[in-house]
C-alpha positions in Angstrom: 0.0 0.0 0.0 1.2 3.5 -0.9 0.5 6.5 1.4 0.4 9.9 -0.3 0.5 12.9 2.1 0.3 16.5 0.9 0.4 19.7 2.9 -0.9 22.9 1.3 -0.1 26.5 2.4 -2.4 29.1 0.8 -1.8 32.6 -0.4 -3.8 35.3 1.5 -5.6 36.1 -1.8 -5.9 34.2 -5.1 -8.4 33.4 -7.8 -10.5 36.4 -6.7 -11.0 34.9 -3.2 -9.4 35.0 0.2 -7.5 32.2 1.9 -10.6 30.9 3.9 -12.7 30.6 0.7 -9.9 29.0 -1.3 -9.3 26.4 1.5 -13.0 25.6 1.4 -12.9 25.3 -2.4 -9.9 22.9 -2.3 -11.6 20.7 0.3 -14.7 20.5 -1.9 -12.6 19.8 -5.0 -10.6 17.0 -3.3 -13.7 15.4 -1.8 -15.3 15.4 -5.3 -12.4 13.1 -6.6 -13.6 10.2 -4.5 -15.8 8.0 -6.7 -14.5 9.6 -9.9 -10.9 8.2 -9.7 -11.1 4.5 -9.0 -7.4 4.3 -7.9 -8.2 6.1 -4.6 -8.5 3.6 -1.8 -8.8 6.2 1.1 -8.9 9.9 1.2 -8.8 12.1 4.3 -8.7 15.9 4.2 -7.9 17.9 7.3 -8.1 21.7 7.9 -5.5 23.1 10.2 -6.5 25.1 13.3 -3.0 26.0 14.5 -2.1 29.7 13.7 1.7 29.1 13.9 3.6 30.7 10.9 5.2 27.2 10.4 1.8 25.5 10.1 0.3 24.5 6.7 -3.5 25.1 6.0 -4.7 21.7 4.6 -3.5 18.2 4.7 -4.4 15.4 2.3 -3.7 11.8 3.5 -4.6 9.2 0.9 -3.9 5.6 0.0 -3.3 3.7 -3.2 -2.6 0.1 -4.0 0.7 0.7 -5.8 3.0 3.3 -7.2 1.4 2.7 -10.6 -2.1 3.5 -9.1 -0.7 6.7 -7.6 0.7 7.8 -10.9 -2.6 7.1 -12.7 -4.4 9.2 -10.1 -1.9 12.0 -10.5 -2.4 12.0 -14.3 -6.2 11.7 -14.2 -7.9 14.7 -15.8 -10.1 15.4 -12.6 -6.9 15.5 -10.5 -5.2 17.7 -13.0 -8.1 20.3 -12.6 -7.5 20.4 -8.9 -3.8 20.6 -9.4 -4.3 23.7 -11.7 -6.2 25.4 -8.9 -3.5 24.5 -6.3 -0.8 26.0 -8.5 -2.5 29.4 -8.4 -4.0 29.4 -4.9 -1.2 28.0 -2.9 2.1 29.6 -2.0 3.7 26.2 -1.2 3.1 22.5 -0.8 5.1 19.6 0.4 4.5 15.9 0.0 5.6 12.5 1.1 4.9 9.2 -0.6 5.8 6.0 1.2 5.2 2.3 1.3 3.4 0.6 4.2 
């Protein structure tokens, strides 16, 4: 099993909306991927409440059967739409992919 963990830090303003609205928008977009992309085995989205400057705003913890399944997910058109939003609304992101 592959675990895919991504942390997102949002810009204060992007895409004509503030940080809070864009966080909500990303959460909705990510949740909509479940059922559309069969490679997703589990998907958990968490919103940060810590106001530390070191904190990120959103975490995605997901699972895939294999590295190949993760790659198919990453190339899926629905995922690419979300990724396009992330590129404009986020100031940074970090990720970890690991085998369990």
